[in-house]
N, C-alpha and C positions, 0 to 999 in steps of 0.2 A: 759835571763836565762830560762832554761827549766829543767823539771824533767820528767823522764819516768820510769814507773814500769811495768814489764811484765815478763812472763815466757820464758826462753830460752829452746829450745828443748834439752832434756836430761840433763839440768842443774838446772832447777827450777827457783825460783824468781831471778830477775835481776833488778838492778836500775842504771840509768844513769842520771847524773846531768851535765849541761854544759852551755855554753854561745856562742852566735853567733853575729858577727858584720861585717860591711862592711868596707873593707880597700880601701879607696878612691885612693891612689896612684897606687895600683896594679889592681884596678877595680875587685877585687875578694872578696868573703866572707871568713871570717876566723872563725873557730869554735874550741872549746876545749871541750872534753867530758871526764868525770871522772866516772868510773863505779864501781860497787860493787865488782868486782874482783881485785880492786886496780890498775887498768890500766888507764893511762891518754893518750889520743890520740889528736893530733892536726891535723886539716883538713884545706884545702882550697876548696872553692866552686865556681862554675860558672853555669850560666843558659845555657843549651844546646839547648833549644827551649823555646817557650812561657809557657810551663807547667812543665818543668823538671829542677830541681836544683840538681847538682851532686857535692858531697863533696868527695875528695880523701885525704887520710891521707898523711902527710908529708913523712912518711916512705914508702909510696906507697904499703902498705900491706892491706889496708882496703878502702872500698868505700861505701858511703851511698847515695842513690838516692831517692829524693822526687819528686813524680809526682802528680800534681793536677788533680783530676778526675772531671767529669761533675757534679756529685752530691755534690761537695764541699768538699768531703773527700780527703785525701792525701794518696797515696800508698808509703810506705817506704820499700825500699829494701836494706838490709845490706849484703855486700859481703866481702869476704876475699880472699887473694891471696892463690892459691893452690900450690901444689908441682911443677906443670908444669908452674907456673908463670902467669896463667890466673886467672881472678876473678871468684869465684863461690858463689852462693847464700848461705848466712849464716842463715838469717831469713827474713821474710816479714811480714808486718803488715799494716792494714788500720787505719789511724789516723782520728779522728773526733774532732771537736771543742767542748770543754767542755763549757756548759752554765754557765755564771757568776751568782752570787747571785742576782744582780740587774735584770738580765733577768728573773730569776725564780720568783722574787717578782712581776715584771711587768706582767708576764703571769697570776699569781694567783690573781691579783687585778682587780676590776671592772674598765672599761675604763674611768669612770668619775673621778677617783682619779688622782692626779697630783704628780709626784715625780721630784725632781730636782737632776740631776746627778752632782756630783762634777767633774769639768773639770780640776782641778789643778794637 
């Protein structure tokens, strides 16, 4: 499950909730996104190289590309089908990993302290 909140150019605040899973029989990723505009989109995804995962909507009207960058961040490029049937950039973002509460506590705690992380 994931949640994204950001501003869309010319539209303001936007929210997307969804889920991603791997479909073993087809060897593809499957994703479903539900956005604050009331739109649900189903995607399939494949790795095109060692750092790029591309999801294309089942309707073939949208594409989302995730590219892992050297610094550990991920470039997200969202594209939509234009009138001439080619994909055009809709928006782009750089994603970074959010630090967990445990990581924040560990950083703020002297190294002599011991914490046990629940692995269940």
